[in-house]
N, C-alpha and C positions, 0 to 999 in steps of 0.2 A: 256245486251247482252255481252257475253264474247268476249275477244279479237280475239280468233281464229274463233269464229262463224261469224265474219264480213267479212271473205274472203272465197275464193273457195278452194276446195281440190287441192293438188299438181297435175298438169297435168301429170308428169312422173309417179307418183304413180297410177294415174288413167289409164294410158296407160298400165301399167303392169297388172292391174286388167283385162284388155281386154284379156290378154294372157290366164288367167285361164278359161275365158268364151268363148273363140273362138271356132268355129266349127272345127271338124277334118279336117286335111290337110296333105297330104303326102309331101308337098314341105318343104325344110329346111327353117327355119325362117331367114329372112333378117331383122335385128334389126337396123333401122336407126332413132331411136327415141331419144336416150339420147346422149347429147354432152359431152362425157367423153372418154378418152383413154381406150381402151380395154386391152392393154398390161400394165404390171407393169413397174416400173422404170427400166432403163437399168442395166445391171448386175454390172457395176462399181459402180453406186450409191448404189445398194442394198448391196454390199459387204461393202461399207463404212458405211452404216446404221447398218448392222449387227455388225461391229466392235464398233460402238458407243454404241450399246445396251449392249455389253459385257464389255467394257472398260471405258466408259465415264459416271460416276455417274450423271453428270449434265443432261444427256439426259433423266433422269427420274424425274426431279424436276421442280417445278415452275420456270418460268422466270419472268421478269417484264411484266406488262400488255401489253406493245407493243413489247415484244420479246428481243431477244439477240442483243446487240449493234453491234457485227461484221456483223450480217446478215443485219441489217438496214444500216450500213455503205456500205456494198457491193451492196445492191439494189440502194441506193442513187448514188454511183459511176456509176452503170450500167445505171441508168436513165439519169444522166447527160451526159454520153458519147453518149448515143443513140440520145437524143432529143437536146442536147446542153443546155446552161444555168447552173445555179447553184442549186444543190439539196443537202441538208444535212441530216444526219442521224436523226437530231432532227425534221425533216419534214416527217419521215417515221415511220409507225407503222405497225407491223405484226399482222395479224388477223387469226382466224380460218376459212379460206376460204374466197373468195371474196364476198359471200353473206353477211358475218358478217361485212366486210368493209363497205358495202352499209348501212346496218342497223345502225351500230355505228355512221356513219357520219350523217345519217338522224336524229338520236336520239339527236344529239348534237345541232341541230338548228331548228327542226320543232316540233310543238305541234299540238294537235287535232284541226282541223278547218283550218289549213294551207293548202296550195296547192303546188303540185309539178307537172310539166309539163313532160309528158312521151310520146315520139313519139310512134305511133301505126303503126304496130304491136310492142308491148312491151315485155320485158322479164318478165315472169309471176311471178318470185320471187320478183322482184321490186314491181310489182303491189300488190302482197299479203302482203308485209310488209307495204306499205302505208295504205292498208285497216286496218291492225291490229293496226297500230299507230294512226288511225283516221285522216290521211292526205288524202285529196282529190286528186284523180288522175285526171289531166286535159289532155285529149287526144289531141296530136298533130298529125294530119294526115300526112302521108308521101305521096309523089307523086309516079307516075309509076316507077321511078327510085329508089324507097325506101329510099329517102333522105328527112329529115325534112326541112321545109321551114322557113327561118329566119323571113320573114315579118309576116307569120302566127303565129309563136311563139310569136313574139312581141305583136300581137293583143290579146293573151291569158293571158298576165301578168296582175295581179291585185295587190291590196294592200296585199293579202294574199299569194302571190306567194313567195316561198322560194328557189326554185331551178329548173333548167332544167336538165334532166338526158339523156345522150347520151351514146350509146354503139357502139364501132367501133374496128374491124369489128363487124357488128351488129349480135345480136342473137334476133330474128330468121332469119332474111333475108340474112345475110352474106354481106350486103352492107358495102363498105369501104367509110367512110366520108372524103371528100377531105379536106386538111390542111386549105384552105381558109374558108370553111364552119365552121370548129371547131373554127377558129379565130373569125369568125363573131359571133358565139354563145357566145364565151368568152366575146367579146366586148359588146354584148346585155346584158349579165348578169351583167357585171360591171356597165353599165349604169343604171341598175335598182337596184343595191345593192343586188343581189341575187347570188346563187352559181351555177357553172356549175359542175355537177358530171359527170365525163367521165370514163366509164368502158372499159378497154382495156384488158379484159381477153384473147383475141385472137390475140393480137398485134404481137406476134412472128410468125404469119402465114399470114401476109400481103402479097399481091401479088407484091408490089413494095418495092425495097430495100431502106434503109436509114430511116431518121426520118419520123414518120407518120404525124408530125406537129411540130410547134415551140412554143407551149404554155409555155414550161418550160424556154424559153429564156427571157420571161418577168420577170424582177427582182422582181416584186410583184405578181408572179403567185399564191402564196398560199393565197392571199386575195379573190380570185374568184374560182380558179380551185380546185376541189377535185378529185383526181385521184385514181382509183381502178385497182389492178393488181392481177393475180392469178398464182401461181406456178403449179396448178393442171394439166392444159392442157400441158404446155410446158415441164414439167419434169415428167409427169405421176404420180403425187403425190396426186391424188383425195382423197384417203383415209386417208391421212395425214393432210388434211385440213389446208393449208397454203396459205394465201393471204396477201394482203398489201393495206394500205390506206395511201396516200400521201397528206398532207395538212399542214396547219400552226401548229407550236408547240402549240399555245393556244387552237386550236381545238382539237388537240390530247389529250391535258390535260383534256379537258372537256369530250371528247368521252371515255376516259379511265374509267369513272364511269360506263359506260355501259359494257365494256369489263370485269371489275372487278366483276360485279354481274351475268355474264353469263358464261364465260369460265375461267376467271382470266388471262389466257395467251393461246397463241397457243401452240400445243405440241412441246416441245423442239426437239424431234426426226425429226419432219417435218421441223422445222426451220433450223436444222443443215443439213438436206438433201438439202434444198433450197440454203443454202450457198455453198455446194458442187456444185450444179448445176450452180449457178452464176459464180463461180471461175473456175471450172474444165471442164464444158461441153459445151462451146461455140460452138465447131465443131459439137458436137452430136446434139445440138439444130438446127444448120444450116441444118443438114441432115433431121431432123424432119420437118422443114419448107419445104424443097424440096419435101419430101414425100407427105405432105398435098397439096402443090401446084400441084404436079403431079395428084393427085386424083381430084382436082379441074378441071384441064385441061380435064381429062377423062370425067367428068360430062358434061363439055361444048361440048366435041366431040360427046357424045352420045345423046345429046338433040335432034338433028334432027330426031331420030328414033321415038320420041313421039310427036314432034311438028306437024307432019303429022296427028296425032290423036287429035290435038287441045290443047295439053299441051303447056305451056309457062314457060320460065324461068324468074321469077321476080327478083331474087337476087342470088348472088353467091359469097361466100368468107368465110374466117375463116373456120369453120367446116361445113358450111351450104349451102344448095340449097333450095330456096324458090320457089315452083312450083305452078302455077296456073293451076288448074284442068279444064277439059272441060265440066264437067257434071252439069245438072240442079240442082241437090241436094246439100246440104251443105257439107262442108269439114269434119265435124265429121262423117257423114254417109259414105263419101268416104273412110275415114281412117279405119273405122270398116270393110268396105267391102274389102279393100285391105288386111287386116289382115286375114279375114275369108276365102277369096277366093284365095289369091295369096301369103299369108304368109309374107306380108310386114308390119312391125310395124314402123309407123311414126306418127307425131303429127299434128293435124289439126290447121289451122290458127286461128280457133276460141278460142284455148287456149291461144292466144297471144293478145287478143283484148277485148274491152268491149262487153257485151252481145248485140247482134243484129247488130254487125258491118258487113256490106254487103261485104266489101273486104275480110275480114277474112274468110267468108264462101266459098271463092273461092280458098283458098290457103292451101298448106301443107308444113310442114318443114321436110326436109330430112337432117339428120346429117351424112354426107358421110365420116367422117374422119377415121372410123374404117373399111371401105369397100375397099378391094384391087381391082385391075383391073378386076379380074374375078367376084367378088362380084358386081361390078357396072355394068358389062355387063349383069349379071343375073337380077339386079334390073331393068334395062331399058327394057330388053326383057319381064319381067312380067308387067311393066307399059304399054308397047305397047299392051298388050292383054287385058287390063282392059275394060270391058263393064258394064255399069250401067244404 
């Protein structure tokens, strides 16, 4: 069996195939399927990048596997300032997007037959890579609050467990994991000699100010914690594929073997754009956070319009609203119906869970970050009219 045949097709790719096959509809499409900024980087960053293309020869050449030292230093400083504790550039590696940070980390410690605990609903790309790597996905069911349970996680750990993977704010549910819960998972992983992989791709859009947790204040944080970050959402650099992996220098040295055989290094233009964002765009990013939080508040304000029809809000945060639909059929059928009859493209919960998961059949993921107030009003008006 080939590596790629071990897993399922990309859900986003599958959803866009639906567009080609959808029934004719006069309504304008409301695309709330993909969690990526629709707008390009801000003008100041684009001008900076254009100047780099024309005047900086290094913007077109290889860098080291883990990227340019000044960018690594800037992210280390930003991380230490945000979370507290000590983070050095030697603990930071830049990657070609956050997905690569995850797969490089997993490649450095997991082998076929090992196990990784993934809260369900899970991020489908994490699940896909585990499949291709021959690593067994162990589902950790979340409660009605969409938070994973520590005691349940402890009961799933075996001699083959190598890591627990958490995402906060969560994709797909939007749930923001409390600091004490993250600390509890760190302590659980340390007690069992396994890793805690924490993906904080959407951390710049948290609803509460200040540090999301204090994991970096632990002087030995890199013995347990493997931290993932993305510049794609924060600075609209999705096409420039720049993410980050924060872990021990020894793990970075080992994971560099994976990077060297796949991409060699992240694109230097994306790295230099990330540096500009870290050093010059703090206020702009604060404005982006305010914009996303305003859209989140709009979703919460509009929910009563569809709650009367039986819809429920299961999770809200980051870029996402996780909705429980009121219909007797499964979420995939509902999602196709929404596209064909109401021109709404969203993803069913079944794309974020093991096959046959009953809860997933009742949920839909709505990525609201690209919808302005008018678009969200339109979305909820359409949802309120759905009959199935």
